[in-house]
C-alpha positions as CSV (number, residue, x, y, z in Angstrom):
1,M,91.7,178.1,117.8
2,N,91.4,181.9,117.2
3,F,93.0,184.0,120.0
4,E,92.2,187.4,118.5
5,L,89.8,189.6,120.3
6,A,86.3,190.0,118.9
7,E,85.3,193.6,117.9
8,E,83.2,194.0,121.0
9,Q,86.0,192.8,123.3
10,E,88.4,195.3,121.6
11,R,85.8,198.1,122.2
12,I,85.5,197.2,125.9
13,Q,89.2,197.1,126.3
14,S,89.6,200.5,124.6
15,R,86.9,202.2,126.7
16,A,88.3,200.7,129.9
17,S,91.8,201.7,129.0
18,A,90.7,205.3,128.2
19,F,88.7,205.5,131.4
20,A,91.6,204.1,133.5
21,E,94.1,206.4,132.0
22,Q,92.0,209.6,131.8
23,E,89.8,209.3,134.9
24,V,91.2,206.8,137.4
25,A,95.0,207.3,137.2
26,P,94.9,211.0,137.9
27,V,93.2,210.5,141.3
28,A,94.6,207.1,142.3
29,R,97.7,208.3,144.2
30,E,95.8,211.0,146.2
31,A,93.0,208.6,147.0
32,D,95.5,206.0,148.3
33,E,97.3,208.6,150.4
34,K,94.1,209.9,151.9
35,G,92.7,206.4,152.4
36,E,89.5,207.4,150.5
37,F,87.8,205.8,147.6
38,P,87.2,208.1,144.7
39,R,83.4,207.7,144.8
40,H,82.8,209.9,141.7
41,L,84.2,207.0,139.7
42,V,81.3,204.8,140.6
43,K,78.9,207.0,138.7
44,R,81.2,207.0,135.7
45,M,81.6,203.2,135.8
46,S,77.8,203.0,135.8
47,E,77.5,205.4,132.9
48,L,80.1,203.4,130.9
49,G,78.3,200.1,131.6
50,F,81.1,198.7,133.7
51,L,79.3,198.1,137.0
52,A,77.3,195.1,135.9
53,G,79.3,194.2,132.9
54,P,78.8,190.4,132.7
55,I,75.2,190.6,133.8
56,E,72.6,190.1,131.0
57,P,70.9,193.3,129.8
58,E,67.4,192.1,130.8
59,Y,68.8,192.1,134.4
60,G,70.3,195.5,134.1
61,G,73.8,194.6,132.9
62,S,75.8,195.1,129.8
63,G,76.0,191.5,128.7
64,M,79.8,191.4,128.5
65,D,81.3,188.0,127.8
66,S,84.0,186.6,130.2
67,V,86.9,187.8,128.0
68,G,85.5,191.3,127.8
69,Y,84.9,191.5,131.6
70,A,88.5,190.2,132.2
71,L,89.8,192.9,129.9
72,L,87.9,195.5,131.8
73,C,89.3,194.3,135.1
74,E,92.8,194.1,133.7
75,E,92.7,197.7,132.4
76,L,91.3,199.0,135.7
77,G,93.7,197.0,137.8
78,R,96.6,198.2,135.8
79,V,96.2,201.8,137.2
80,D,94.3,201.2,140.5
81,S,93.7,197.9,142.2
82,S,91.2,199.5,144.6
83,V,88.9,200.6,141.7
84,R,89.2,197.1,140.1
85,S,88.4,195.5,143.4
86,F,85.4,197.7,143.9
87,L,84.1,196.6,140.5
88,T,84.7,192.9,141.0
89,V,83.2,192.9,144.4
90,H,80.2,194.9,143.3
91,T,79.6,192.6,140.4
92,S,80.1,189.4,142.4
93,L,77.8,190.5,145.2
94,W,75.1,191.7,142.9
95,V,75.1,188.4,141.1
96,E,75.2,186.4,144.3
97,I,72.5,188.4,146.1
98,N,70.2,188.6,143.1
99,N,71.0,185.1,141.8
100,Y,69.7,186.0,138.4
């Protein structure tokens, strides 16, 4: 069994890590202290294709496989569990409601 990441999975992890470090981490503490969600990050997650990552492209998603999506969640959760939670709830509710 091959446990190495596929090229696309590595790309997702790299983009997610960069986003987490450069855009999420700098605002995470202040957002927590204020009790406010950094809403501007939602638009960026959309632009990066993160919001509907595991959803098939014909339904508006990015078509990530399970490992790619897990890597995305792991990278976001590493710097801010609130942002990761928003992503997972958004994805879960979209899938559940739209039942594609």
